[in-house]
N, C-alpha and C positions, 0 to 999 in steps of 0.2 A: 723407172721403177720408184715408187714411193712406199716406204715402210714406216709405220708408226710403232714406236717401241714404248710400251706403257706398262711397266712392271711395278710390283710392290717391292719392298725391301726383302732381303733374305736375312732373317733374324740371326744375330750373333756373327754376321759375316759382312754383308754389304748393304748400304742404304739403297733406296730406290734409284737415286741418281747414279750410284756406282754400278748397279745392275744394268741400267739402261746404257751406260757408256760401254760396258763390257760386251753387251749384245751388239751394239753398233759397231764396235771394233771387229767382232767376228764376221759380221755381214760385209763390212768393207773389204775384207780379204778376198771375198768372192765377187762382190758387186761394188767395185770402187766408184762407179759412177752413180750409184743409187742415192736417192734422197732419203736419208734416215733421220726421222724426227723423234727426238727423245722427249718423252713426257712422263716423268716419274709420278707414280700413283701411290695411294694408300686408301685404307678403308675406315678411318676414324680412330685407329689405334696409334701406337708409337710410330713416329715418322710422318704423320699426317701433315703437321705444320711445315716441316722441311720440304715435303713433296709439293705442297701448294706453293710455297715461296719460290722453289726452283722452277716449277712449271709456269708460274704466273709472273716471273721476273720481279717478285716483290722484295721487300726489305726485311732482313732478319735482325730483330732487335733483341738485346739481352738485358736482363735485370736480376739483381740479387733479391730473392724472396724467401719467405719462411717455408722450409721443407716439411714433409709429412710429420716428422717428429719434432719440429721446431728448429732444426738446424738450418743455417743459411745455405741456400743452393742458388747457383746461377741458372736461370731459366730463359730460354729463348721464346719469342713469339713473333708472328709474322704481321707485316703491315703492307697492305695493298693500297697505296695512296690514291690511285685514280678512282677507286670505288669506295674509299674510306672504310675498308673492311679489315678488321683485325682477326687473325687466326691464332687461337689459343689452344694449345695442346695440354690437357690436364697432366699428362705424364711428365711434362717438363718440370712442373712445380710440385706435384703431389703424386708422382708415379711410384709404382712398386719397385721399379729398378733402382730407385734412390735409397732403398732400405735393404740392408743385407738380410739374408734368410733368418738368421737367429734373432734379429731385432724387430721383425714385423709385428705390429701391434694394432689390430683393428679397433681396439677400444680407445686408444689415445691418438691415433693418426688423424691429421686434420687437413682440410682443403683450403686453409687460409692462404697459402701461396698462390693458388689458382685465383683467388679473389684479388690478390695484389696485381696479377696480370690483367684481370678485367678492369681494375681501376686505372692501370696504365693506358689501356686502350681507350677508356672514356676520356682520359686526360688529353689525348691527342685528337679528340673529336670523332671517334669511330661512330659511324651510323649503322654498322652491321658487325656483329661478332659471331664468328664461327667457332664453336666450342667443341673440340674433339675430346671425348671423355674416356677413351680406352686406356687400359694399363694403370688404373689407380691403385694406391695403397690404402685407401681410406674407406670408412664406413660411418661417416658423420652426417649423412643426410644433406651434404652440401652446406652445413651450418658454418663451417670455418670460412668458406668463401663469402657467405652472407655477412659474417661478422667483420671480415676485412673490408666490406663495402658499407659498413656503418650500422648494421643490425645489432641490437644488444639483446643478449640472452641472459636472464637474471634468475637467481635462485630465490628461495623464500625470504632470505634476508636482504634481497636487493643487490647481491654481489654477482659479478660476472661469473659465468660457468667456466670450469676448466675446458680445455679444448678436447675434441674427440667425441665419438658417438656415445660412449657410455655415460658421459656427464650429462647428456640430454635427459636422462631419467630424473635429474634434479631441477629441471626447468619449471619455473613458476610463472614467469612473465616474459613476453617479448615486447621490446620497445623498438618500433620501426621509425621513430621520428628523425633519426639521423641517417637512414638508409639513402644511399646516393640517388638523388632525384634524376640523374642522367640516365639511369636504367630504364626509365619510362619512355625515353626518346630513342632507344637503340633497338634494332631488330636482332634477336638472338636465335641462332640456329644451332642445334645440338647434332653433331655428327656421331651417330651410334646405331648399332643394330640390335641392341639388347632391349627386350620388351618386358622385362620383369617388373612387377609392382614393387612398391617400397617395402611392404611388410608381408609376413606370412611364410608359408612353406616354400613358396617360389620367390620370396623377396630378396632384397639386397643382402641381408645378414646371413640367411640360410644358404643361399646359393654361392655367394662370393666371399663371405666372411672367413671361412676356413683357409682359403688360399692366402688370406691377408693376416693370418696368425691367430684367428679366433678359435678357442676350444668350443666343444658342444655347449657347455654352460654359458660361455660368453656370447655365443650366437643367440641364445634365447634372451639373454639380458640386453643385447644390442637391439634385437627385434622389438622388445618392449620399449626401449628408450626411443627408437625411431617412431614408434606408434604414438608415444607421448608427445614427441616433437610435432608430429603431424596433427595431433588433436589441437595443440596450441596454434599452429599455423592456420588451421581451418577456422578457428575462432577469430583470429585476427583478420583473415582475408575474406571470410564469408564463402569459401569454396574449398573443397577437399580434392586434391589430385593424387593422393597416395596410391589409388588403385589404377591410375591411368598407365597404359603401356609405356615402359621406359622410365618410370619414376624410380625404380630400383637400380638403374644403371649407375655404375661407378660408385657403389656404396651409398646411393641416394642422391648423388649430384643431380641426376635427372629430376628428382622431386623438387629440389631447390630452384633449378632453372625453370621448370614449368610454373611453380607456384609464385615466385617472386620476379621472374623475368619475362613471363609469357612466352617461353621458348617453344619453338617448333622443332620436332625431331625429323631428321631425314637420314636415309642410309649414308654412311660415311663415304663410300665410294662414289655415290651420286653427287655429293657436295664437292668432292675433290675433282671429279670429272668436269663439273660445271666451271669451277674456278680456274681449272687448267685449260679450258677450251677444247676438251678432247673431241667433242662432236665435230667441231670445225676442222680439227687436224685430221680426223679419220676420213672426212669427205674426200673422195677422189683417190684414196690410198689403194694400193694393190694388196697389201698384207698388213696385219696387225700382230705384233708379238707382245705377249704379256707374260707374267710369271709371278711366282711366290716360292717361299722356302718349301712348304709342303702343300701339295695339290691333292685334295681328296674330297670325300663327300661333304666335309665341313665347309668347303668353298661355296656350296649351295646356299649357305646362310648369309650371303651378301658380301663375300670377300672380293678382293680386287679383280681377279680374272673373270669372275662372273659379270661384274659391273662393266668391265671393258668390253666383254663379248656382246653384251646387250647394246652398247653404243655401236659397235662394229656391224652388228647384224642389221641395224636400221639402215645402214648404207651398203649392205650386201658385200662386206669385206671379210675374207676368211681370217680366222684367228688361230694362232699357234701359241701354246703354253710351254715355257721352259721352267722347270721346277727342280728344286733340290732333290725331292723325292716324290714319287707318285704313290699315294696312300690308298687305303681301302675305299672303294666306291668312286674313284675318280672318273670312271667310265660314264657315270651318270651325267657328267658335264657335257658329254657329246650331244646330248639332246637339248642343251641350253645355249648353243651357239659356239662352242669350242670345236674346232675341226681336227686338231691333233695336239698331243701332249707328249713331251719328252723329259726324262730325268737327266740330270747332269752327269752322274757318275759314269766313268768310262770303264770301271772295273771295281772289284771289292775294295772298299775303303771305309774308314770310320767317319762318324759325323764330324769329328774334329778335323780330320784331313779334308773332308769336303768343304768345310767352312773356310779353311786356309786357302784352298785351291779354287774357291768359287769363281773368282774373276777369270782364271784360265779356262775352267770348265765351261763357263758361260760363253766365252769367245769361241771355243771349239764347237759346242752344240749349235750356236748361232750359225757358224760356218757350215755345219752339216745340213741345217735346215735350208740355207741358201742354195747349197749344191743340189739337194733333192728338189727344191722348187724350180731350179734352173732346168733340170732334166725334164720335169713334168711339163714345163712350158714349151719345151722343144718338141714334144711329141704331138 
């Protein structure tokens, strides 16, 4: 019996590696001789870098960088030496979880720290950078990242702009003479599933600004500032990518990556599956178990269980989901390659209780799945 365990993290409870271990432990109680292959997964959001490093046996590196509001933060990034691939998770340096609720400021927050991680990857000779951009605290069009890499943004007096998206309204000139030339030699892939443009009613500021602390008035000001930034970038580069799908991802980080790095966008779970070698692991398996904290109709938008199911179905392997909760519309996933889904709770409990008991609950439900599977195979 070969079982591939490929879950996402359970937010506020267990990381993907912890979820996989718990499921494997539950299966081992029923199938002690089974081959359980743990392959932590993610979909481009928080935990993507750690999942790739764990599954690929890469190296986790750490560096102190400038956080979203200028404070120093220790950020991790992944290095896969064999393929000279750097895995950078924007949330590590510029993530919303780094800023307490009352301090979130979409006008001032900056992606500078993410740029410092990109510079670190270039310094060790990366030929490929995977940039996971979920969970950002920023709305600066990726300008902070570009400035950390040498781009100069100047006002009418020739002075450097303040950091943050709102300051872009004062932009008078872009000086790209010191932009790191190594960017032209590296392949950049953005792991994201957001397809918003940079500006407008469906743009970065309007859709994501409020959750990052922007008032309705600030949303409008930020949208104008990003449009002004895009005007100058188009004049400099001779092309305008503001309306391309994904340019509004992560407060406009997608725009900067497309415009100045020639980045290609790919679904996050697809990138993680490739780097983790999921396709090869699933080949010849009897069962795949995946999971996430909340399994519902939103999973159809490219979340981990859907991506894992697509890989499994190419090999004709059944897929079971273990989830913290089963939400509205989860049944739609049965038409997308999921064969069965189970919630963890064994009785009435609060979310806080479920988070604390997640490891135990996962072990128990995995054991239940194994027992049911055992009975089915005996018939």
